[in-house]
Backbone as a ProteinNet text record, in pm:
[ID]
protein_1_A
[PRIMARY]
MKNLIATALMLFSLLGGSLAQAQTLKGSPTSIENQYRAAHAYGYTFVKNSGSVRGLVNSGRLVRVNADNQLVLHDVSFPYVVPGAKVFLDRLSAQYHRACGEKLTVTSLLRPKDRQPANSAAKSVHPAGMAIDLRVPREQKCHSWLQKTLLALEKDRVIDVTRERRPPHYHVAVFVERYETRLAGMSRSLQGGANGQGYVVRRGDTLSDISIRTGVRVAQLRAVNGLSSNLIKIGQKLQLPDTNSVASDVGRPDSLASNEMTYRVNRGDTLWDIAIRYGTSVQHLRRTNGRINDFLKIGQVLKISKG
[TERTIARY]
-2881.6	-2943.8	-3017	-3090.7	-3162.2	-3065.1	-2948	-2848	-2795.8	-2775.9	-2726.8	-2828.5	-2955.6	-3061.6	-3069.1	-3060	-3065.6	-2950.3	-2831.1	-2713.5	-2729.6	-2780.5	-2801.3	-2901	-3009.4	-3108.6	-3050.3	-2965.4	-2903.3	-2813.7	-2731.2	-2642.9	-2723	-2832.9	-2917.3	-2975.6	-3016.1	-3071.7	-2969.5	-2844.3	-2739.1	-2706.1	-2696	-2665.7	-2779.6	-2900.5	-3014.4	-3016.4	-2980.9	-2974.3	-2868.6	-2753.4	-2645.9	-2687.7	-2757	-2800.8	-2904.7	-2996.3	-3098.4	-3034.7	-2934.2	-2866.4	-2802.1	-2734.3	-2668.5	-2770.1	-2887.6	-2989	-3060.2	-3074	-3144.1	-3049	-2919.7	-2817.9	-2817.8	-2852.4	-2848.5	-2707.6	-2661.8	-2530.3	-2533.7	-2417.4	-2408.2	-2280.1	-2274	-2148.5	-2030.9	-2056.6	-1948.5	-1891.9	-1979.5	-1931.2	-1852.6	-1898.2	-1825.8	-1688.8	-1684	-1556.6	-1461.6	-1512.9	-1429.1	-1371.4	-1452.7	-1404.6	-1294.2	-1318.9	-1224.2	-1090.3	-1096.1	-972.9	-897.4	-972.7	-908.6	-835.4	-897.3	-833.9	-701.9	-700	-576.5	-474.5	-520.9	-429	-362.9	-436.5	-380.9	-289.9	-288.5	-204.4	-262.3	-395.2	-456.6	-459.2	-454.1	-463.2	-608.2	-656.4	-789.8	-778.9	-824.6	-807.3	-888.3	-820.4	-887	-962	-902.4	-966.3	-925.2	-988.7	-965.2	-821.4	-755.5	-617.7	-520.1	-561	-472	-481.9	-582.3	-608.7	-498.6	-455.2	-359.9	-231.4	-179.8	-56	-70.3	-184.7	-207.4	-225.3	-284.9	-299.7	-163.6	-82.4	50.5	140.6	119.6	201.9	149	29.9	-27.7	-108.7	-125.6	-202.7	-352.3	-391.1	-528.1	-525	-625.2	-633.6	-769.7	-773.1	-895.7	-989.2	-1117	-1221.2	-1288.5	-1292.6	-1353.3	-1481.1	-1577.6	-1699.3	-1664.4	-1732.1	-1709.4	-1839.5	-1829.1	-1951.4	-2014	-1952.6	-2008.6	-2038.4	-1998.7	-2003.4	-2045.8	-2134.4	-2178.2	-2136.3	-2082.3	-2052.7	-2156.6	-2238.5	-2345.6	-2313.3	-2286.4	-2256.1	-2142.3	-2040.3	-1923.1	-1820.5	-1799.1	-1709.2	-1562.2	-1528.1	-1388.4	-1382.5	-1361	-1365.2	-1236.3	-1201.6	-1077.4	-1104.1	-1027.6	-1030.1	-890	-868.8	-742.3	-740.8	-622	-613.6	-696.5	-694.5	-769.2	-918.6	-970.6	-1113.9	-1150.5	-1058	-1085.1	-1092.9	-1003.3	-1009.5	-1145.8	-1190.3	-1320.8	-1431.2	-1429.8	-1534.4	-1531.3	-1412.1	-1400.2	-1463.8	-1433.6	-1485.7	-1636.8	-1682.6	-1825.7	-1906.8	-1860.4	-1935.4	-1940.6	-1832	-1831.3	-1929.9	-1931.5	-2025.8	-2170	-2192.6	-2327	-2377.4	-2291.5	-2330	-2366	-2289	-2318	-2447.1	-2471.2	-2589	-2717.3	-2707.8	-2827.8	-2844.6	-2734.9	-2744.6	-2751.3	-2718.8	-2715.4	-2591.2	-2563.9	-2444.2	-2467.9	-2362	-2365.9	-2344.5	-2426.5	-2418.3	-2353	-2244.8	-2173.2	-2211.8	-2249.1	-2292.1	-2190.5	-2093.5	-1989.5	-1869.1	-1750.4	-1625.6	-1550.6	-1432.8	-1359.5	-1437.3	-1443.3	-1499.4	-1408.6	-1341.1	-1258.6	-1342.5	-1276.9	-1349.1	-1432	-1378.9	-1452.7	-1566.2	-1582.5	-1692.3	-1792.6	-1777.6	-1869.9	-2006.5	-2116.8	-2248.9	-2269.1	-2366	-2388.8	-2427.9	-2492.9	-2539.9	-2439.1	-2318.4	-2218.9	-2160.7	-2112.9	-2052.1	-1916.2	-1882.7	-1755	-1636.3	-1652.6	-1544.5	-1568	-1636.5	-1659.3	-1526	-1521.5	-1398.9	-1402.9	-1503.9	-1503.3	-1378.9	-1335.9	-1213.9	-1088.3	-1093.3	-977.1	-974.3	-1083.9	-1087	-1113.5	-1165.7	-1194.6	-1344.8	-1427	-1572.4	-1630.3	-1734.5	-1802.5	-1952.2	-2022	-2167.4	-2228.1	-2320.5	-2383.7	-2533.2	-2584.9	-2728.7	-2805.7	-2918.2	-3004.8	-3074.4	-3057.4	-3118.4	-3270.5	-3330.2	-3476.2	-3534	-3465.8	-3513.6	-3498.6	-3605.6	-3603.2	-3496.6	-3481.2	-3381.6	-3240.8	-3211.8	-3079	-3060	-3167.1	-3162.7	-3132.7	-3203.5	-3183.6	-3042	-2992.4	-2857	-2753.1	-2763.8	-2664.1	-2666.1	-2783.9	-2792.3	-2740.7	-2776.7	-2730.2	-2578.5	-2521.1	-2376.3	-2304	-2354.6	-2291.6	-2298.9	-2412	-2425.2	-2330.6	-2312	-2220.2	-2076.5	-2039.5	-1904.1	-1886.8	-1993.2	-1986	-1971.8	-2039.1	-2027.5	-1883.5	-1814	-1672.7	-1580.5	-1640.2	-1567.5	-1468.6	-1498.7	-1411.1	-1467.8	-1596.7	-1656.5	-1749.1	-1786.2	-1890.6	-1993.3	-2118.7	-2219.1	-2336.7	-2384.4	-2500.3	-2592.6	-2722	-2816.9	-2864.9	-2831.8	-2873.2	-3003.9	-3083.1	-3215.8	-3221.5	-3133.9	-3142.4	-3007.9	-2989.7	-3073.5	-3051.6	-3138.1	-3124.4	-2996	-2910	-2787.4	-2725.9	-2633.6	-2553.8	-2418.7	-2385.3	-2252.1	-2163.7	-2056.5	-1968.6	-1827.9	-1778.5	-1639.4	-1560.7	-1452.2	-1374.1	-1256.2	-1250.1	-1135.4	-1031	-939.9	-853.9	-769	-706.7	-618.2	-695.9	-815.3	-897.6	-942.5	-975.3	-1018	-902.5	-782.8	-665.1	-641.2	-658.2	-640.5	-742.7	-867.1	-972.1	-937.4	-890.6	-854.2	-734.9	-640.3	-524.8	-568.8	-668	-720.9	-785.6	-855.9	-915.4	-808.4	-698.3	-587.2	-527.5	-513.3	-459.4	-553.7	-684.4	-780.4	-765	-739.3	-716.7	-594.5	-485.6	-361.6	-375.4	-472.9	-489.7	-571.2	-623.2	-701.6	-615.5	-679.6	-607.2	-536.4	-403.8	-321.3	-334	-361.8	-372.1	-497.8	-587.4	-708.1	-833.6	-823.1	-938.8	-943.5	-1052.5	-1071.7	-1137.6	-1081.7	-1137.6	-1226.7	-1352.9	-1450.2	-1420.2	-1419.6	-1396.1	-1523.9	-1525.8	-1642.3	-1673.2	-1798.6	-1841.8	-1837.2	-1775.7	-1768	-1904.9	-1924.6	-2039.5	-1987.2	-2068.1	-2024.5	-1993.7	-2070	-2044.6	-1907	-1872.3	-1743.6	-1629.9	-1645.9	-1543.9	-1532.2	-1644.7	-1644.5	-1557.9	-1574.9	-1495.6	-1348.6	-1322.4	-1183.2	-1108.7	-1175.1	-1108.1	-1125.4	-1223.4	-1249.5	-1334.4	-1390.7	-1477.2	-1622.4	-1704.3	-1844.1	-1917.6	-2020.3	-2097.2	-2152.4	-2204.7	-2260.6	-2154.3	-2030.6	-1922.1	-1890.3	-1884.6	-1855.7	-1960	-2085.5	-2192.2	-2183.9	-2153.2	-2147.6	-2031.5	-1913.3	-1794.4	-1809	-1879	-1890.3	-2023.3	-2106	-2233.5	-2325.5	-2324.3	-2408.1	-2545.4	-2649.9	-2785.7	-2833.7	-2756.8	-2790.8	-2661.4	-2673.7	-2555.9	-2507.5	-2565.1	-2527.7	-2393	-2301.9	-2171.1	-2141.6	-2048.6	-2018.2	-1872.9	-1848	-1711.9	-1629.1	-1510.7	-1422.5	-1445.9	-1555.3	-1584.4	-1479.5	-1432.7	-1334.6	-1406	-1393	-1454.2	-1349.1	-1381.7	-1292.7	-1309.9	-1201	-1203.7	-1167.8	-1223.1	-1182.1	-1034.8	-981.3	-842.5	-821.3	-717.3	-692.3	-670.3	-625.6	-604.5	-734.5	-847.2	-975.7	-1033.4	-979.6	-1032.9	-927.2	-809.7	-699.7	-732.2	-811.4	-840.7	-923.2	-996.2	-1079.3	-999.9	-896.5	-827.4	-685.8	-642	-506.1	-414.6	-342.6	-263.4	-115.4	-33.6	110.9	161.3	250.8	304.5	411.3	486.9	588.2	609.9	661.1	678.1	815.4	893.5	1023.1	1014	1126.1	1122.3	1079.8	1129.6	1096.5	1035.3	1012.3	964.6	874.3	773	685.3	667	612.3	580.1	430.2	379.9	236.1	214	123.7	91.4	-33	-20.3	-126.2	-249.2	-365	-493.3	-563.7	-667.4	-744.1	-802.7	-783.8	-840.3	-750.9	-639	-548.4	-485	-463.5	-386	-279.4	-175.6	-72.2	-131.7	-227.1	-293.2	-358.4	-436.2	-510.1	-414.4	-307.5	-210.6	-136.4	-103.6	-33.4	-119.1	-247.8	-336.7	-353.5	-366.2	-389.8	-276.7	-153.5	-38.2	28.4	-41.6	6.2	134.5	152.3	270.8	225.9	312.8	277.3	308.2	242.7	268.1	413.8	467.6	606.2	702.1	673.2	760.1	753.7	633.5	619.7	701.2	695.6	772.9	922.3	969.7	1113.4	1155.4	1072.4	1105.8	1106.1	1025.6	1011.8	1073.2	1178.4	1250.2	1175.9	1105.8	1033.3	934.7	852.2	748.8	646.6	574.6	468.5	336	227.4	97.5	27.6	88.2	27	72.9	-17.9	13.7	-47.9	17.9	-31.1	-76	-182.9	-229.2	-118.1	-86.1	19.2	155.3	166.8	292.9	324.2	449.9	488.9	556.4	506	559.5	624.5	732.2	792.3	729.5	696.3	637.2	721.6	782.3	867	784.1	799.9	726	769.7	889.6	939.1	878.9
1498.1	1552.5	1443.1	1358	1248	1155.6	1131.8	1044.3	1104.5	1238.8	1306.1	1295.8	1314.9	1305.5	1164.3	1065.8	926.2	893.2	943.2	918.7	984.3	1107.8	1179.1	1105.4	1055.5	981.8	852.8	788.4	664.2	692.7	799.8	835.6	872.1	947.3	985.6	862	765.1	641.5	565.8	559.6	488.3	556.2	690.1	763.4	750.5	757.7	742.5	606.5	503.9	369.6	358	424.6	419	485.3	601.6	670.9	589.6	532	449.6	330.8	273.8	158.2	194.7	312.6	355.6	380.1	438.3	471.6	348.2	246.3	126.4	17.4	44.3	-48.3	-180.8	-175.5	-297.1	-318.3	-440.5	-472	-482.5	-501.4	-514.8	-589.8	-648.4	-713.1	-616	-488.6	-389.8	-368.9	-358.4	-337.9	-459.2	-578.1	-700.1	-703.6	-665	-661.9	-560	-444	-342.2	-391.1	-460	-515.9	-618.8	-703	-810.2	-752.8	-650.8	-588.4	-519.4	-456.2	-389.5	-490.3	-605.5	-708.8	-754.5	-770.2	-810	-697.3	-574.1	-459.9	-446.7	-479.6	-473.9	-593.4	-691.1	-808.4	-906.9	-905.4	-995.5	-1138.8	-1232.8	-1374.1	-1419.7	-1484.9	-1543.3	-1682.7	-1694.2	-1817.3	-1930.7	-2041.1	-2153.2	-2243.2	-2268.8	-2358.4	-2320.3	-2382.2	-2346.6	-2372.7	-2467.9	-2499.1	-2386.9	-2293.7	-2183.8	-2063.2	-2064	-1945.5	-1921	-2025	-2008.2	-1940.2	-1979.4	-1919.6	-1770	-1728.2	-1586	-1507.4	-1571.5	-1506.9	-1491.4	-1597.4	-1592.4	-1487.4	-1463.4	-1364.5	-1222.1	-1209.4	-1077.2	-1024.9	-1104.8	-1058.9	-1064.1	-1145.4	-1147.4	-1126.4	-1055.4	-1032.2	-1078.3	-1113.8	-1167.3	-1054.8	-1075.6	-985	-1053.2	-985.4	-1040.7	-965.7	-1039.1	-975.6	-893.7	-781	-697.9	-626	-520.4	-452	-365.2	-363.9	-287.5	-374.7	-501.6	-586.3	-728.8	-784.1	-922.6	-999.8	-1118.7	-1208.3	-1320.2	-1327.7	-1427	-1532.8	-1653.8	-1766.5	-1733.4	-1666.3	-1634.4	-1745.4	-1823.2	-1938.7	-1898.5	-1795	-1750.8	-1600.9	-1567.8	-1426.8	-1351	-1344.8	-1279.4	-1187.2	-1079	-987.1	-930.1	-856	-784.6	-668.9	-623.1	-520.7	-396	-344.4	-222.5	-239.8	-357.5	-384	-390.9	-439.7	-443.1	-301.4	-212.5	-73.5	-13.8	-39.3	9.9	-43	-173.2	-235.2	-185.2	-168.4	-116.6	21.1	106.4	243.5	245.8	167.6	166.7	113	5.6	-52.1	44	119	216.9	329.2	376.8	481.8	432.5	312.1	254.6	240.7	193.1	173.5	305.8	409.6	540.5	599.5	576.9	635.4	560.9	428.6	345.3	280.6	271.7	209.1	58.6	-0.9	-146.3	-189.8	-317.1	-369.7	-390.7	-372.6	-401.2	-550.6	-614.1	-758.8	-792.5	-869.1	-916.6	-1061.4	-1093.4	-1229.7	-1307.6	-1238.3	-1308.7	-1218.1	-1277.9	-1207.2	-1287.3	-1336.6	-1420.9	-1549.1	-1585.9	-1715.3	-1777.8	-1888.2	-1955.3	-1995.2	-2012.7	-2045.2	-2172.4	-2271.5	-2397.3	-2391.2	-2272.8	-2255.6	-2150	-2106.4	-2008.5	-2072.7	-2000.6	-2055.6	-2069	-2151	-2179.9	-2056.2	-1958.3	-1840.6	-1725	-1748.8	-1641.5	-1613.4	-1490.7	-1452.5	-1519.8	-1552.7	-1619.7	-1533.2	-1401	-1308.4	-1240	-1307.2	-1253.6	-1226.7	-1117.5	-1084.1	-1132.8	-1211.1	-1271.7	-1359.5	-1437.7	-1517	-1432.1	-1303.8	-1215.8	-1145.4	-1152.2	-1091.8	-942.8	-887.7	-743.1	-715.6	-819.8	-804.1	-832.6	-757.5	-769.9	-773.7	-872.3	-878.7	-832.1	-736.4	-678.7	-708.1	-752	-777.8	-646.2	-648.3	-531.2	-513.1	-398	-377.5	-381.3	-428.4	-432.9	-296.8	-225.8	-93.6	4.9	78	169.4	277.4	328.2	432.9	382.3	262	204.2	168.6	117.3	82.8	205.6	315.7	439.2	493.7	488.8	541.1	459.8	327.7	243	260.2	260.2	273.6	409.9	514.4	649.1	657.5	598.7	602.6	524.8	406.3	325	394.6	456.6	528	647.3	716	830.1	784.5	671.6	618.3	567	510.6	467	586.8	695.5	817.6	868.4	849.4	888.3	782.6	674.3	568.7	492.7	483.5	405	265.1	245.8	113.5	94.4	-30.1	-63.6	-144.5	-99.2	-164.9	-210.9	-331.3	-388.7	-447.3	-422.8	-486.6	-616.6	-725.8	-858.4	-897.8	-980.5	-1015.7	-1154.1	-1244.7	-1383.3	-1431.7	-1426.5	-1362.2	-1211	-1132.8	-986.2	-938.8	-871.8	-817.9	-716.7	-637.7	-547.2	-613.2	-623	-671.4	-548.8	-537.2	-420.4	-463.9	-413	-435.5	-308.6	-322.3	-205.8	-184.8	-67.4	-29.8	32	-51.7	-18.1	106.4	118.1	232.2	363.3	363.7	484.6	518.1	414.9	436.5	492.2	439.8	489.3	637.2	673.2	812.7	901.8	854.1	931.6	954.3	850	864.8	958.3	949	1038.5	1183.1	1208.4	1343.4	1392.5	1303.3	1340	1372.2	1295.4	1320.8	1458.3	1494.9	1627.2	1737.5	1712	1809.9	1830.6	1719.8	1730.4	1815.3	1790.8	1863.1	2009.7	2041.4	2178.5	2264.3	2205.2	2282.6	2379.7	2478.5	2580.9	2521.7	2544.1	2501	2351.8	2274.8	2130.9	2089.5	2183.4	2152.4	2178.7	2162.4	2185.4	2086.6	2090.1	2001.3	2080.5	2071.9	2140.3	2042.6	2074	1984	1967.9	1843.8	1809.9	1755.7	1747.3	1694.2	1552.3	1528.1	1395.7	1373.3	1466.4	1450.6	1464.2	1388.6	1405.7	1419.1	1470.5	1480.4	1342.9	1242.6	1107.1	1058.4	1084.7	1042.5	1114.8	1244.8	1323	1277	1238.8	1187.8	1063.3	970.9	848.3	880.1	971.7	1003.6	1069.8	1158	1236.4	1180.6	1089.9	1037.7	1129.7	1233.5	1327.8	1293.6	1280	1245.2	1356.3	1315.7	1412.9	1522.3	1484.3	1583.1	1685.1	1637.2	1728.3	1823.6	1769.4	1853	1963.2	1927.1	2025.7	2130.7	2085.6	2178.5	2277.1	2224.3	2308.9	2411.3	2371.3	2459.5	2533.3	2518.2	2589.2	2549.4	2421	2373.4	2332	2377	2339.4	2214.1	2170.2	2048.4	1981.1	1873.6	1802.4	1853.7	1963.5	2017.4	2089	2054.2	2119.5	2149.7	2242	2285.9	2256.5	2233.3	2213.3	2337.4	2316.5	2427.7	2483.2	2442.2	2489.3	2437.6	2521.8	2482.2	2450.1	2325.6	2282.3	2280.4	2336.7	2331.1	2197.3	2145.5	2019.9	2045.2	1963.4	1975.2	1938.2	1963.2	1926.7	1780.3	1750	1611.9	1519.7	1569.6	1483.4	1423.8	1496.5	1448.8	1338.6	1320.1	1217.5	1117.3	1125.6	1039.4	892.4	859.6	718.9	658.4	740.3	688.1	660.1	737.3	723.9	670.6	643.4	593.3	708.2	697.6	809.6	779.7	874.5	855.5	848.6	753.6	740.2	843.8	884.2	985.9	1060.5	1181.3	1263.9	1328.3	1303.1	1366.2	1465.9	1526.8	1629.1	1572	1453.2	1395.4	1256.6	1208.5	1071.4	1057.7	973.7	943	792.9	744.2	602.4	586.7	475.5	449.5	309.6	298.6	168.9	112.8	-6.8	-67	-97.2	-56	-84.7	-199.2	-250.5	-359.1	-314.4	-396.1	-366.4	-283.9	-233.6	-153.1	-235.7	-174.4	-232.1	-131.8	-179.2	-88	16.2	-25.1	65.4	180.3	146.7	247.5	343.5	290.7	374	464.9	412.5	492.8	611.2	586.6	694.1	795	744.8	832.6	932.2	888.4	974.9	1026.2	1013.1	1074.3	1013.8	883	816.8	700.4	605	491	361.1	253.9	122.5	83.2	111.2	76.5	149.7	276.8	354.3	300.8	262.2	203.5	74.5	-5.2	-130.8	-104.7	-8.5	22.3	77.3	166.8	229.9	129.1	24.6	-72.2	-208.7	-208	-332.4	-428	-372.7	-454.1	-551.1	-498.5	-579.5	-623.1	-731.9	-775.2	-712.1	-755.2	-692.3	-742.8	-837.8	-890.4	-810.1	-732.1	-648	-707.3	-684.6	-732.1	-613.8	-632.7	-527.6	-493.8	-366.1	-323.7	-309.5	-360.7	-348.2	-199.9	-162.2	-22.4	-4.7	91.6	121	259.7	273.9	404.1	469.5	595.3	669.3	792.9	795.7	907.7	1013.4	1139.3	1248.5	1269.3	1232.3	1251.4	1156.9
-5261.8	-5143	-5064.1	-5139.1	-5074.7	-5003.3	-5067.8	-5005.6	-4875.3	-4874.4	-4754.2	-4641.1	-4677.3	-4577.2	-4521.5	-4611.6	-4567.2	-4474.3	-4510	-4425.8	-4289.9	-4289.1	-4162.7	-4074.1	-4136.6	-4059.4	-4001.9	-4079.4	-4031.6	-3911.9	-3920.3	-3809.2	-3685.7	-3706.4	-3594.4	-3527	-3611.6	-3558	-3475.5	-3527.2	-3454.9	-3323.6	-3326.8	-3205	-3104.5	-3154.3	-3065.7	-3001.2	-3080.4	-3025.7	-2918.3	-2939.7	-2841.3	-2711.7	-2722.7	-2602.3	-2528	-2602.3	-2537.9	-2468.8	-2534.3	-2476.7	-2344.8	-2340.5	-2218	-2108.2	-2144.8	-2045.7	-1993	-2075.8	-2033.3	-1985.8	-1988.1	-1937.5	-2013	-2141	-2221.7	-2274.8	-2269.8	-2323.5	-2474.3	-2534	-2678.7	-2713	-2831.8	-2874.6	-2872.7	-2902.9	-2903.7	-2764.5	-2664.2	-2528	-2478.5	-2513.2	-2474.5	-2540.9	-2667.4	-2740.1	-2676.8	-2637.5	-2574.3	-2442	-2363.2	-2236.6	-2262	-2359.8	-2393.8	-2440.4	-2524.3	-2572.8	-2460.3	-2368.2	-2254.8	-2167.3	-2143.2	-2060.6	-2121.5	-2253.7	-2321.3	-2318.5	-2334.9	-2331.8	-2195.3	-2087.7	-1953	-1922.4	-2010.9	-1989.2	-1889.6	-1872	-1775.7	-1828.4	-1735.4	-1769	-1762.6	-1865.8	-1864.4	-1802.8	-1679.7	-1602.5	-1665.2	-1693.3	-1760.1	-1663	-1545.4	-1449.1	-1307	-1210.1	-1070.4	-1027	-1090.9	-1054.1	-1086.4	-1172.5	-1211.9	-1119.2	-1031.2	-950.1	-847.5	-778	-668.4	-713.4	-829.3	-877.2	-902.9	-956.9	-983.9	-854.4	-754.5	-624.4	-557.4	-561.9	-500.2	-564.9	-694.1	-764	-747.1	-686	-664.8	-781.1	-885.1	-1001	-973.8	-877.8	-829.3	-678.2	-625.2	-481.5	-431.4	-305	-246.3	-202.4	-221	-171.4	-53.4	59.1	179.6	214.6	266.9	316.5	440.5	459.1	577.1	612.1	691.7	735.4	626.7	507.8	395.4	274.1	280.4	161.3	196.4	112.5	125.2	0.2	18.5	-93.5	-91.6	-197.2	-202.6	-308.1	-262.8	-352.2	-449.1	-400.4	-482.6	-465.5	-568.8	-559.7	-559.6	-633.4	-643.2	-610	-481	-437.5	-468.4	-596.6	-637.3	-756.3	-761.8	-876.1	-892.8	-1000.5	-1016.5	-915.7	-872.5	-767.2	-793.9	-916.2	-945.7	-929.1	-962.6	-946.6	-798.7	-715.6	-571.1	-514	-559.6	-514.3	-549.7	-672.4	-716.5	-626.2	-598.2	-518	-374.2	-317.3	-180.4	-169.1	-266.9	-263.4	-287.2	-384.8	-416.5	-298.8	-235.2	-123.7	-5.1	17.9	127.2	98.2	-26.3	-65.9	-55.1	-102.8	-101.2	42.1	129.4	269.2	334.8	305	363	306.7	178.9	115.1	149.8	164.4	178.3	315	390.9	522.1	517	403.6	392.5	315	319.8	254.5	105.1	28.1	-115.1	-134.4	-217.9	-237.1	-371.3	-364.4	-482.9	-507.6	-630.7	-662.5	-745.4	-803.3	-879.6	-899.8	-897.7	-925.6	-1031.6	-998.2	-1093.7	-1122.5	-1250.1	-1288.4	-1392.9	-1361.1	-1462.7	-1583.5	-1695.5	-1819.2	-1806	-1734.6	-1724.9	-1622.2	-1557.5	-1462.6	-1509.3	-1633.2	-1688.5	-1715.6	-1689.2	-1719.9	-1869.9	-1906.6	-2048.8	-2127.9	-2063.1	-2136.3	-2135	-2086.9	-2080.9	-2219.4	-2237.7	-2365.2	-2381.9	-2504.7	-2531.3	-2490.7	-2498.9	-2464.8	-2330.1	-2240.3	-2106.7	-2036.9	-1957.9	-1885.2	-1740.5	-1703.3	-1570.7	-1548.8	-1648.1	-1626.5	-1608.8	-1647.5	-1633.5	-1498	-1422.3	-1289.2	-1288.5	-1397.6	-1399.8	-1401.3	-1378.7	-1379.9	-1242.2	-1208.9	-1080.2	-1106.6	-1050.1	-1060.1	-928.2	-936.4	-818.4	-819.7	-707.2	-697.4	-708.9	-777.6	-787.2	-652.5	-585.9	-453.2	-458.7	-351.8	-343.8	-307.9	-217.9	-177.4	-293.4	-323.8	-437.9	-422	-299.6	-275.7	-308.2	-263	-286.3	-433.2	-493.4	-634.9	-719.3	-690.7	-766.9	-748.6	-624.4	-598.2	-674.1	-665.7	-729.8	-880.8	-939.6	-1085.1	-1130.7	-1059.4	-1093.4	-1084	-980.1	-961.2	-1070.7	-1103.3	-1207.1	-1342.8	-1372.9	-1500	-1507.2	-1394.1	-1391.9	-1416.3	-1357.7	-1377.5	-1520.3	-1577.2	-1715.7	-1808.9	-1776	-1855.6	-1856.8	-1744.5	-1735.4	-1797.3	-1849	-1920.9	-1833.2	-1703.3	-1616	-1592	-1626.7	-1618.7	-1738.8	-1760.5	-1857.4	-1779.9	-1774.2	-1691.6	-1775.6	-1746.2	-1813	-1707.6	-1722.8	-1630.1	-1691.4	-1625.9	-1671.2	-1603	-1671.7	-1620.4	-1557.5	-1597.9	-1551	-1497.9	-1366.3	-1265.2	-1266.8	-1201.2	-1204.4	-1134	-1207.1	-1148.9	-1243.7	-1190.7	-1272.9	-1298.8	-1425.9	-1464.2	-1486.1	-1407.4	-1412.9	-1451.4	-1562.3	-1602.9	-1572.5	-1497.9	-1454.3	-1548.8	-1611.1	-1693.7	-1600.4	-1555.5	-1443.1	-1466.9	-1582.8	-1606.8	-1606.4	-1664.4	-1663.8	-1521.9	-1445.5	-1307.9	-1224.5	-1246.2	-1174.7	-1207.8	-1333.9	-1374.6	-1306.3	-1294.6	-1227.5	-1081.4	-1012.4	-872.1	-855.3	-948.8	-943	-957.9	-1044	-1060.6	-932.6	-862.4	-735.1	-632.7	-637.2	-545.1	-569.7	-698.3	-730.5	-682.7	-691.4	-642.1	-491.9	-421.3	-277.8	-248.9	-323.5	-301.3	-340.7	-428.3	-473.3	-379.1	-270.6	-174.8	-96	-40.9	32.9	153.3	160.6	273.1	301.5	198.1	217.5	291	323.8	399.5	316.5	185.6	100.5	-14	-85.2	-200.4	-311.2	-433	-548.1	-624.6	-639	-701.6	-849.8	-894.9	-1034.6	-1096.4	-1227.9	-1299.7	-1252.4	-1221.5	-1179.3	-1029.6	-954.7	-809.4	-743.8	-637.8	-550.3	-407.7	-318.7	-179.4	-121.3	-162.4	-113.2	-157.7	-285	-337.4	-265.6	-245.7	-175.7	-30.9	28	164.8	177	80.9	83.6	60.5	-31.8	-67.3	47.8	121.3	224.8	364.9	381.7	514.9	600	539.4	611.1	578.9	679.5	656.8	581.5	505.6	427	517.8	635.3	727.7	769.3	789.3	825.6	710.9	588.7	472.1	457.7	475	462.2	572	694.1	806.6	792.6	757.9	746.5	634.8	526.2	409.7	400.6	503.7	505.7	392.8	354.6	244.5	296.9	229.6	268.5	196.2	96	22	-23	-99.2	-147.9	-282.9	-331.4	-461.8	-453.5	-543.6	-552.3	-698.3	-722.8	-857.9	-892.6	-1021.6	-1069.8	-1037.9	-979.8	-945	-806.4	-742.8	-607.1	-509.4	-418.2	-317.5	-186.9	-145	-20.1	89.6	201.5	316.8	387.9	441.8	514.4	660.2	751.6	891.7	906.7	1023.4	1054	1020.4	943.5	901.6	1019.2	1132.7	1248.8	1299	1273.4	1321.6	1235.2	1114.7	1024.3	984.4	1045.5	1002.7	1020.4	1124.4	1148.4	1037.3	961.1	853.1	726.9	700.1	572.5	585.7	707.9	725.5	760.9	870.9	918.6	906.6	854.3	853.8	996.9	1024.5	1159.5	1189.1	1089.8	1111.2	981.9	990.3	873	875.2	771.4	757.4	643.9	607.6	504.2	370	334.7	205.3	216	336	350	470.7	459.6	572.3	577.4	685.7	695.6	712.1	665.3	669.3	725.3	820.7	879.9	811.8	756.9	676	761.1	709.9	774	701.8	763.9	704.3	571.4	466.9	335.7	245.7	298.1	216.2	104.6	-9.1	-117.9	-158.3	-224.9	-272.9	-365.9	-444.3	-539.5	-465.4	-361.4	-286.6	-216.2	-157.4	-86	-184.1	-301.2	-401.7	-445.7	-473.1	-513.8	-401.7	-278.8	-164	-144.7	-169.8	-144.6	-272.4	-384.7	-507.3	-560.6	-542.3	-594.2	-682.3	-710.2	-794.6	-721.7	-765.1	-705.9	-726	-845.7	-874.5	-781.6	-754.3	-665.7	-522.4	-477.9	-344.7	-333.5	-439	-437.6	-429.3	-507.6	-505	-368.5	-314.4	-186.7	-71.9	-84.2	25.2	-7.3	-87.4	-114.2	-202.7	-303.3	-401.9	-336.4	-246.8	-183.3	-287.4	-255.9	-347.4	-305.5	-367.5	-343.8	-217.5	-146.2	-25.4	94.9	150.8	265.3	391.2	503.1	631.3	717.1	790.5	880.4	979.9	992.4	1083	1015.7	893.1	819.7	793	809.3	793.3	656.5	578.9	447.7	447.5	374.3	354.6	231.8	244.1	133.3	107.8	-9.5	-46	-115.1	-71.8	-136.5	-280.4	-309.6	-445.8	-543
[MASK]
+++++++++++++++++++++++++++++++++++++++++++++++++++++++++++++++++++++++++++++++++++++++++++++++++++++++++++++++++++++++++++++++++++++++++++++++++++++++++++++++++++++++++++++++++++++++++++++++++++++++++++++++++++++++++++++++++++++++++++++++++++++++++++++++++++++++++++++++++++++++++++++++++++++++++++++++++++

């Protein structure tokens, strides 16, 4: 009996430690190991030096992150990440900008092994291009929003986040396949709305997230659905305004046939983002468009098959 009690207390202690760790955003050898294993499972290349970067960019395995009206790059020597991490960053920075009214600041992205700081972990995934360092916001409102959002995404197991102290920043590792699955689920929720003009709320959704996904502003969502606050429930059906009124925000099909449409590439678009938006896959887009690579040009027209 004493042994059972001792074992139970030990398990409780371990679980309590894990919960505290998640709440305080402290990293651990286990989390670093999980990130490292995920990078290998995805087949990512751990960049050894700066001379190796160009080849990975040319092949589309790494994509460039550019500063814009929602994002600041501060002392980022290698502004590249894997495509899925860029989709994550594009969406997060847009949400952050809408919620806080200021730009999200990135302090580090890809870091080759020979450019890693002395205090970095031996199994850091920065050389793999799946890690993003975010500056801790000074404004309390923005700080609270960002931390709450990152913790919610970590709870859904699509990222692993640690708050580092020297210098102060959030280290975010993106689990790309899990994140892609989450976005695909959101896409299915969109398609499940009434007459294609609704959205079914899923676990973890917020009005801000739905706003980014659909291109409808939070104020519009609240007005159309008669919401007095931002509180929504799982399974709730939200009505959306006419898609023609928001097409400029999310990208508009240029023409629509029975089984095929065309899409004109907008600034910041990636094959990943377009595939999720239209419920298809990157591989299918490549096949449909003559095996194009991941480098898209603004104004480029893509064929999108409904099948």
